[in-house]
N, C-alpha and C positions, 0 to 999 in steps of 0.2 A: 143346185141347192145353195142358198145364200146363208152364209155363216153370220149369226147375229151376235155371238159372244166370243171373245178371244179364247175362252176356256175350251171351245169346240175345235180350235185349230190343233191339228196333230203336232205341228212343230212346237206349239206352246206346251202341249202335254209332254213331249219328249224333252223339252228344256226343263220342265219341272222335275222330271225323272233324273236329269243330269244334276240338278241342284241337290236332290236327295242323295244321289250317288256320291257327290263330292263331300257333302256334310258327313255322311256315314264313313267314308273311307279316310277322311283326314281328321276325324273327331279327336283322335289322340295325338295329333301332331303338336309337338312342343314348340315348333317354330311359328310363333304367333303371326309374324309378318307374312310368311308364306301362306299359312292357313287362311288368314283374313283376305288376302288378295285373290286366292283361287276361289274362295267362297263368293266374294263380291263379283268376280268375273262371271261365275256361273249364274248368280242371281241376275246379273245384267242381261244375260241372254234372255231369260224368261221375262223379265220386267220390261225390256225394250220391245219385245213382241207385243205384250199387253198394252203398253203405253201408245205405241204406234197404231195399233188396231183401233183404239178409242179415239184417235184423232179424226177418223172417218174421212180421210182424204188420202188418195193413193200416193201422192207425192210425199206427204209427211210420213205415211206408213212405210214407204220404201226407205226413207231416211233412217227410221228407227230399226228396220230390218237389217240394214247395212251395219248399224251399230251392234245389233245382236250377233250378226255374223262375225264381226271383228272380235267381240267378246268370246265367242266360241273358239276362235283361233287362239285367244289369250289363254283360255283354259287348257287347250291342247298343248300350247307351248310350256305352260307351267307343269303339265303332267310329265314332261321330259325332266324337268328339274326335280320333281318329286321322286321320279324313278332313280335318277342319279344320286340323290341324297338319301335314298332308301326310306323315303316317307311313304312309299307304296311299293308293292311287288309288281313284277312283270304282268301278272294276270290283271291286276287292277289298272295298270297303265293301259294295257291293250283294250280293256273294256271302256275306260274313260275316253281314250283316243277315238275308238269306234263310235261312241255316242256323239262326240263332237263332230266327227266327219258326217254322220247321218244328219245331224241338225244343220250343219253348214249346207249340205246338199238340198235339204228341204227348204231352207231359207232362200237359197239361190233360185229354186223353182218358183217359190212364192213371189220373189222379187220380179222374175221374168213375166209372171202372170199378170202383174199389175199394169195398168195403163201408164204410158209415158206421158209426162207433161212437158 
């Protein structure tokens, strides 16, 4: 089955869910710098998948997938800070962390599946 739209990629759908999770769980955060950065990092995961897909070339798509994977790690890293500063509870940390790990694994699999140039 050939995927015609980035919206059909499971990893993009999971990344969109991560964005909504981050926005919901940090909406009341008063640390504007932290909140802005974690939101931008989450958006970067989703948007780099979409942008890379639209390039229609495996080499370029891979490049954007690596950026998305890095942004997922950034969200994961920031979740630690959020937990330590009590911007989120342990439960939210664990859920956000697990979402990032799942996305990272999906991205790694997608990267491996693309042809090497």
